[in-house]
N, C-alpha and C positions, 0 to 999 in steps of 0.2 A: 633375706633374713634366714638365720640358721640357728636351730636349737642345739643346746648341749645338755647332757644329762649326767648327773653324778649320783650313782647309787651307793650310798654309804650303809653302814651297819644299822643305823637308826632311822634315817630318812632318805628320801629321794629328792635331790635338788635339781631344778631345771632352770635354764635361762635362755632367753631369746636375744640374739645379738644382730645388729646391723653393722657389719665390719667390726670396728672396735667398740661400738656404742652398745651398752647394755640397755635393752628396751623393756624387758620385763623379767621378773624373778618369781619363782614358785617353789614351794616346799610341800612334799606329800609324805605321809606315813606309808609304810609298806602295805598297809591295809587299804590305801586309798587309790588303788590302781585305776578304778573307774573314773575318778576325777582327773587323773593324769591323762587317761585316754581322751576325755572330753577336751582338755587343754590342747593336746596334740591335734585333735580333729578341727580345732578352731583356727589353726594357723596354716599358712602355706610356706613350704620351704623346699629347697633343692637337696640338701644333705644335712646330716646331723652326726654328732660324735657322742659316744657313750663311754663313760668310765665307771667301772664297778669293782668294789672290793668283795662283792658276793659272787659266787660261782656263776658262770654263764649257763650252767646246767640247771640252776635254780629256776623253778617254774615261773616265778614272778619276773625274773630277768628275761627269760625266754619270751614271755608275753610282751614285754616292752620292745625287745629286739624285733619280734614279728611285726609290731606296729610301725616301727620307724626305719627298719633296715639300716641301722647306723653303721658308721665306722666304729670299731671297738678299739679303745686305746690300749696299746702296749708299747714296749720299748722299740719295736720294729718299725713303727711309723716314723716318717720324717718329723723331726722335732726342732723347735727354735733354740734348743740347748744341746750340748753333747754330754753324754752320760759316762762318767768314769767310775763304774761300779762293777765289781767282779762277777756278780750274778744279775745282770740287767733283766734277764727273763723272769726273775722273781721280784723285781722292784714293783711295789704297789703303784697302780695307775694314779691314785690320789696324790702320791708323792711326786710323780712325774709332772702331773698337771699343776700342782702347787709351785714347783720349781719353774715351770714355764710362765706361770703368772707372775712370779717374783722377777724373772728376767725381763718381762715386759714393763712392770711397774718401776723397777730399779735397775735400768740397764747399766752395764759396765760397773757393777758394784759387787763387793763381797756381801753376801746376804746370809743371815741365819734365818731359816724358815721354820716356824713352829706351827704345826697343824694340830690344834687341840680339839679332838673329838672323842670318840670311844677310846682310842689310844692317843697318845701325844707323840708326834714325830718331830725330831730335831734334825734338820738337813742343812747342808752347806752348799752355797752356790758361789762360784768364783767370778771375778771381774770379766773373764772371757766367756762366761756362760757355761762353765763346767759344773756338772752335778758331781760332788765329791763324796756322796754318801751321807749317812747320818745314823741316828739312833731311834729306837722305838721304846716307849715307856707306857705304863698304864695311864689311862686318862683319869680325869678328876672323879667322875662318877664310878668308874671301874674300881678305883681305890676304895671308895666308901663301900661299894657293894661287896668287895672282897673281904674287908674287915668285918662286915655284918655277917656274911655267909660263912666264913671260916672260923668264927668264934661263936660261943654260945650265948653271950650276954651283951655284946656291943650292938647298939641300935643302928639303924640305917639313917643317915643324915644327908643333907644336900647343902647347897650354898645359901639358901634362903635364911634370913635372919642371922647371917654371919656378921660378926663385928670385928673390925680391924683395930679396935682400941688396944688390944692386948696381943702379945706374941704367943703367950702360953694360955691354954684353956683352963678355966677355973671350975669346970665340971666335965663329965664324960662327953656330952654332946659337943661342947665347945672344943674339947681336946681333939675329937675326931675331925671337926671342921678345920681347926687350926693346923692340925698335923698334915692334912692333905693340901690345903690351900697354901700354907707357908712352905710346905715341902716343894710344891711345884714352882712357886715364885723364886725360892732359893735355887732351884734347879735351873730355871731360866737365867737368873743372874749369873750363875756359875758358868753356863755356856757362853754368855756374852763376855764375861771377864776373860775366859780362856781364849776366845777368838780375838778379842781386842788386844791381847798380849802378843798376838802373832801378826795382826794386820793393823795398819795405821787408821783405817776407816772401816766401819762395819754398819750395815743397816740390819735391823731386826724387825721381822714382820710376823704377826701372829694371825692365824686363820682358824676356821672351824667353828663348831657350835658353841664352844666355851671361850672363843677369842675375846669377845667384848668384856666379859667378866674378868678373865685373867689379865687381859691387857690393862684394865683399870687398876690392878694391884701392883703393877711394875712401876717403880718410882724412877724410871729413866726412859730415854727415848725409845719407844717401840711403836711401830705402825700396826694398826689393827685393820685387817682386810678380810672380813668374813667370807667374801665371795672370791677369794684368791684362786681356788681350784676351778671354779667356773670360768674365771678370766683366763686361766691357763688353758683350759679346754678350748676356748674360743681361739686363742692364739695358735694352738695346734691345728684346729680345723682350717684356719686361714692358710696355713702352710701346705695343706694337702692339694 
């Protein structure tokens, strides 16, 4: 059994795998390191892999590293994909892991990989397992937070009590909700249309904390894989 750990901006996600099989899944806030330590102490394992978008010099990350002595993911590790990216040393480990997860779930396919978390990343994987790069945009909650923070009167909203009955908001709260949610779904559809104009077949997978909500808003074939990054981390660890 091997644990993999994904330290994101909002949460720490951990999974325990037996080869390709997901045995258990856990999520911790950054303030819940004691609970993470208890979980790690309850399992026996030979090796682990850690992916972090937070600096490895951060005290919380250093604490986790001291506990597990993991391999730390970057583009220099042997990977089940090949990276065609001009600055691979700056490529986020979450994007690398998501691409490896997509290559495992959808082998020999052109894949649009959407990771909807604090930010939304749009990445392209080719049929031969080539990571071709992608784009980074503000995530759903970041967009709402920015409109609230950088204006004097706009309220802070979220996806709760959102109605899909109308495309345009009929009050300020609805307009903020619709503006962000419709904007992101139009964004996703535009990426899909662009890639479908170039490739005869395309699979689209959405991962991350907002994957289920946003995936439900897309009225075309899109695969929802909230654990895509963890799946990819496991595939990378198997290759070591």
